[in-house]
C-alpha positions, 0 to 999 in steps of 0.5 A: 458324256460328250457327243456323240454320247456313247463310244459305240456311235455306229452300232447306236446309229444302226440299231436306231436306223435299223429300228425306224426301218421297221417302224416305217415298213410297218406304215406302209404295211399299213397303208400301202401305196398302189400300184404294188410296184411303188410300195416296193420302189417305196421300201427299197428307197427306206433301206437303201437310206437306211443302210448306207453306213453298212453298204459301204462297209460291205463294199468296201470289204467286197474291195470295191473302189468307192468314193470318199465317205460324204460323196458316197452316202450323197449319192446313195441318197439321191438314188434313195430320193429318186426311187421315192420319186419313181414310186409316186409316179402313178400314185394318185392324186397326182399332187404327191408326185409334184411335192416328191419332185420338188422334195428331191430337187431341195433334198439334192441342194441341201445334200451339195450345202457342204453339211459334212455329215452324211448321217445327218442327211440320212436322218434328213432324208428319212423324215422326208420320206415319213413326211410323204408316207404322211401325206399319202394318210391325209390324201386318202391314196392307201387301200384302207381309210383310218378308223378314227371313232370308236364306240363312245365311254360314258363321261363318269367312267372316262373321267375316273379312268383318265385320272388313274390312267394319268396317276399311274403313269406318273408313278411309272415315271418316277420308278424308271428315273428314279431307277436310272438315278439309282443305278446308272447316276448313283444319286450323284452329279455328274458336272458342275452344272448339276452341282450348282442347280443343287446349291442354288435348290439349298439355298432356296430351302432355307428361304434365301437367295444367296449365301456368303462367299465361301472362306479360302478361295481357291479351296471351296470355289466351286465353277457354277456358284459365282461370288459377287460383293460377298453374295454367293449364289448359281449361275442359273435362273431360278424356275429349277433350283425352286422346283428342287427346293422341296425335295432338299427339305427331305434330303431327296434332292435327286428325285426332282429328276423324276418328278419333273419326269412324270409331270413330262409325261403326263402332259405328253399323254394330255396331249397326245389324247387331245389330238387323236381326238381332233382337238375337242373338249376331254368328254369327246375324246374315244378310245382310241384317243385313251391309247395315243396317250398311253402310247405318247407316255411310254414313248418318252420313258422308253428313251434312254436320253430322257430317262438319263436327264429324268434321273439327273439334276439338269432341268430340260425335262422340266423345261419339256414337260412345263412346254407340255402342259402350258399348251394343254392349258391353252387348249383347255381353258378355250373350251367354251363349257369349261366350268367358272372355278376351271377357268380360274385354275387353268389359267393358274397353270398356263401363267405359272407354266408360262413363267416358270419355262422363262424363269429356267431357261429363259432363251428356251422359255422364250422360244417355245412360247412364240407359238404359245403367245400367238395363238393366246392372242388369236384366241383371246381376241375371238373371245375364246378364253373367259375372263377369269382365265385370262386374269388368273394366267395374268396374275400367275405369269406376273408373279412368278416373272416378278419373283424371278426378277426380285431373286435376280436383282438381290444376287446380282444388285441390278436389275434385268440381268441374270448370272450367265453376264458374268460367265465370260469375265469369270472364265476368260479362258473358255471363249466359247462361254460367251454367248454369241448369234451369228449363222452358222457354217453348213458344217455346224448345223448338225450341232443345233439340230442333232438329227444324228445323235438324237436318232438313238439319244431319243429313240423311240421319239424319232423325229421321222414318226414325230412329223409324220404323225404331227401332220394327221392332226385334224380339225382343232386339234390343227392348233396343237401341232401348229404350237408344237411345230413352232416352239420346237422349229424355233428351238432349232433354229435357236440352237443353231444361230448361237455359237456356244458349244459348237464343236462341243457338247457335254451333257446327257445326250443333246440336252440343250434342243431336249424339248423337242421329243414333245412333238415328237412324242405326241406325232408318234402316239397319235400315229401309232394309235391309228394302226391300234384302232384298225388292229382292234377291229380285226377278226380272228380271220387268218388274212384280217390278222395279216393286214390289220394286226400285222402292221402293228405288231412289226412298228411295236418291233422295231420300237421296242428292238430299238429301245433292247439295242440301244440301252447297252451302248448308252447306260454303261458308258454314261454310268461310267463316266459319273463314276469316274467324277465322283470318285471322292465322294465314292471314297467318303461313302466308303469310309463313313467319316463325319465332322471332318475336311477332305482335302483332294490335291490335283493327281486325284481330280478327274476333270478340273479342280472346281468341279470337284468341291459340292458343299452347301453355303457353310453359314446355312448348313454348318453341319454338314458331315463332309467338306470338301476342299481342293488342295492348294497353296500352303496359306490357301490350306493353313486357312481351310484348316483355321476355319474348321479347328474342330473338324477331323481333316483327310486326304485322298491319295489315288489316282483318277479311275482308282479308288482313292484312299482317305488318309488322316492329315 
């Protein structure tokens, strides 16, 4: 899979946009602008922006002469932004009009920056519209105030119900991601990256930092499994393979991803609960907070990209989970009433998750952790963090960081470097593998901030509803918004400033910036919980049902419609791609052969040859059922036969995309 991650991009994008338009209409219904004309203008502006691609197609079909595509999109977006500003002319307080006008000027500048992606600009405008709508909620410019409080729940019942709730969320996430792993990804790897993580996890499962060199190169060479002075190890840092290692023991490595999604869903649910309660202690939370947590978790578990990545062997869901739990732990350790045992325990969680973010994806962990670090220093300087939490956090952090450094030293033979340092040297034919920091051209920004592809890959974790929700955090919950917002913004800034993967992207959706969905899910969970709270107070009178439950129903319909529309546009193409890349593995499963070597000629390979071998280290796993080798020169082929004289040999015959046959050779 590569960008745009579906052959039906127009249909997927429009599905997400129409669903988002319905959600924004539900929010406007819940708290309409006054006078009525303002709400009408705002609604028209939303749909003018949402339907730009459809409008253009209809006008062209009607024979209307239009300017070039990008110019047309800019023109219509400017009209929509002007309509929104006009909508705020008579809305109080008047500062909202000033904010809207300043934003319109900023959007005008952005449109003429030369981004060359009208769809990205459409999503950005809708983010601004959602931002303004959220500001009206905060300023009180609405006909009905939010209900933020609900009857308190007894503490004992509260703790028990939340344990059960989190357990159900975790189990549900594992089941859903596991189903995607089985039925969409077929429990297989779609890329050499996933296999490199699996290889390193298998090495760690044997208590080793590296394996010994494969014999007979290039028959057994795997793309991201590097060789240095006889040591074979993955390019990637140890964090994710260490998590995967126990699953190797149980011969269920495909379950590591679903378990990481379970951790993410629970972490997001806890953050949303805390944020909806105003950032207070766990015992201050109310029914609205519980609902916010459930909604946030459901948003995570409905996203096609998150389920696919959660069913895969990529580490991005794991990084997002660590990010959510690090923020949750930092919020917990600042509670003044926290007991001594919990101070030690949550300090360990804080230190471990922070260090593992760095150990899994160093750059991601660094930029996501800046907001955490700044708030930690702020809270520690004001003595809000007990010495026990500080001590245990420091011990856990330095333990995992030290373990990572030692493993990398054993692999590479020197300190403070990673396998990434070898990439450009080993693959000079791929210059984009060399990591460089540079300012992007305007038309390259979309690769670091993928709003168009993200609109349908992330749905229903939308940046529009996520940003609107973050603005509604109140009291101590603003610290959560600060850490989420800063981490997300810096993540986008980092991937926008690096030249790596500009112009192309291979993987399951925009996975490099996938941790951004934590902010989107938590913000949207809090935002939508307000609608649920108001709806729960509605009587059976028709007017109250219309005013209170109607907005919630429209938002729920929009969210579900987007999920249902997008799913068949994303999952089947992803499954097809995985099948094409695993024709050799599928042929081995069908044949039922054991204790054999399958030699694959270049004519049977979909992709490149170094993506085909998927073998554990021979000295650590001498009894692997079937070994896969790439057919090479006569000398290399003879070497392979000499290395495994007791195994049967088969040769794959056929073309990529067809059922390969394994013929004894």
